[in-house]
C-alpha positions as CSV (number, residue, x, y, z in Angstrom):
1,X,10.5,-7.5,26.3
2,X,9.7,-5.4,23.1
3,X,7.9,-6.8,20.4
4,X,7.2,-4.7,17.2
5,X,3.7,-4.7,15.8
6,X,3.1,-6.5,12.6
7,X,1.0,-3.5,11.0
8,X,2.0,0.1,12.2
9,X,-0.5,2.0,14.4
10,X,-0.9,5.6,13.4
11,X,-1.7,8.5,16.0
12,X,-5.1,9.6,14.6
13,X,-8.2,10.8,16.6
14,X,-11.3,9.3,15.3
15,X,-14.9,9.2,17.0
16,X,-15.8,5.5,18.0
17,X,-19.7,4.8,18.7
18,X,-20.4,1.7,20.3
19,X,-24.0,0.4,20.6
20,X,-25.1,1.7,24.1
21,X,-22.6,3.9,25.2
22,X,-21.0,7.4,24.9
23,X,-18.5,8.0,21.8
24,X,-15.1,7.6,22.6
25,X,-11.8,8.8,20.5
26,X,-9.1,6.7,19.3
27,X,-5.4,7.5,20.3
28,X,-3.9,5.2,17.6
29,X,-5.3,2.6,14.7
30,X,-4.1,0.2,12.4
31,X,-5.8,-1.9,10.1
32,X,-5.9,-4.6,12.8
33,X,-7.1,-2.4,15.6
34,X,-7.3,0.6,17.5
35,X,-6.7,1.9,21.3
36,X,-9.2,4.1,23.1
37,X,-9.7,6.0,26.6
38,X,-12.9,5.6,28.0
39,X,-14.2,5.8,31.6
40,X,-14.9,2.4,33.1
41,X,-13.0,0.1,30.0
42,X,-14.5,-2.9,29.3
43,X,-12.8,-6.2,30.2
44,X,-10.6,-8.4,28.0
45,X,-12.4,-11.1,25.8
46,X,-16.0,-8.7,25.5
47,X,-16.9,-8.8,22.3
48,X,-17.7,-4.8,20.5
49,X,-19.7,-3.9,17.5
50,X,-19.9,0.0,16.4
51,X,-19.2,2.3,14.1
52,X,-15.6,4.4,13.2
53,X,-15.7,7.7,11.7
54,X,-13.3,8.2,9.1
55,X,-13.6,11.4,7.1
56,X,-17.6,11.9,7.1
57,X,-18.1,8.2,7.0
58,X,-19.5,5.7,9.6
59,X,-17.5,2.6,8.8
60,X,-19.1,-0.6,10.5
61,X,-16.9,-2.7,12.7
62,X,-16.8,-5.6,14.8
63,X,-13.9,-6.9,17.0
64,X,-13.1,-8.1,20.4
65,X,-11.2,-5.9,23.7
66,X,-7.9,-7.9,23.7
67,X,-6.3,-5.4,26.9
68,X,-7.4,-3.1,29.2
69,X,-5.3,-0.7,31.7
70,X,-7.6,1.4,34.4
71,X,-6.0,4.4,36.1
72,X,-7.4,5.3,39.6
73,X,-8.4,9.3,39.8
74,X,-11.4,11.5,39.9
75,X,-13.4,8.9,38.1
76,X,-12.4,5.8,36.9
77,X,-10.6,5.6,33.8
78,X,-8.7,3.4,31.5
79,X,-7.4,2.5,28.2
80,X,-8.4,-0.4,25.9
81,X,-7.3,-2.4,22.8
82,X,-9.7,-3.6,20.2
83,X,-8.7,-6.3,17.8
84,X,-10.7,-6.1,14.5
85,X,-12.8,-9.2,13.4
86,X,-14.9,-7.7,11.0
87,X,-14.6,-4.5,9.0
88,X,-16.1,-3.4,5.6
89,X,-13.5,-4.2,2.7
90,X,-12.4,-0.7,1.7
91,X,-11.1,0.2,5.4
92,X,-8.0,-0.4,5.2
93,X,-7.8,1.8,2.0
94,X,-9.1,4.5,3.3
95,X,-7.0,4.4,6.2
96,X,-4.0,4.4,4.8
97,X,-5.3,7.4,2.1
98,X,-6.2,9.1,4.8
99,X,-2.5,9.0,6.7
100,X,-0.9,9.6,3.9
101,X,-2.8,12.9,3.5
102,X,-2.1,13.8,6.9
103,X,1.4,12.9,7.2
104,X,2.9,10.3,9.3
105,X,2.3,10.1,12.6
106,X,3.4,6.9,13.7
107,X,3.0,6.1,17.5
108,X,6.3,5.1,19.1
109,X,6.9,2.4,21.2
110,X,9.3,3.0,23.9
111,X,9.5,1.2,27.3
């Protein structure tokens, strides 16, 4: 069943640095979380801490992996979703301003 998100995600590619791991890149971002691709994704429930690069600034965040999807291939790859639990107070303002400057690239959720 299709359930629309409370906060729309925008298709922006930002670098995310998680402690002790190589940088990954977001597929989409909202003020409540992000989706990213990486080799060997983490398990749901895993707490994460890192930074998200937004217009030259490294914004720290804390979050929790809420879902993963793994794909077989040459290497184990996957996609995961993170819900933010702690963000800088100006993150939402910066993200929305960035989205307005870049134009509307909302993620379409079709099944």
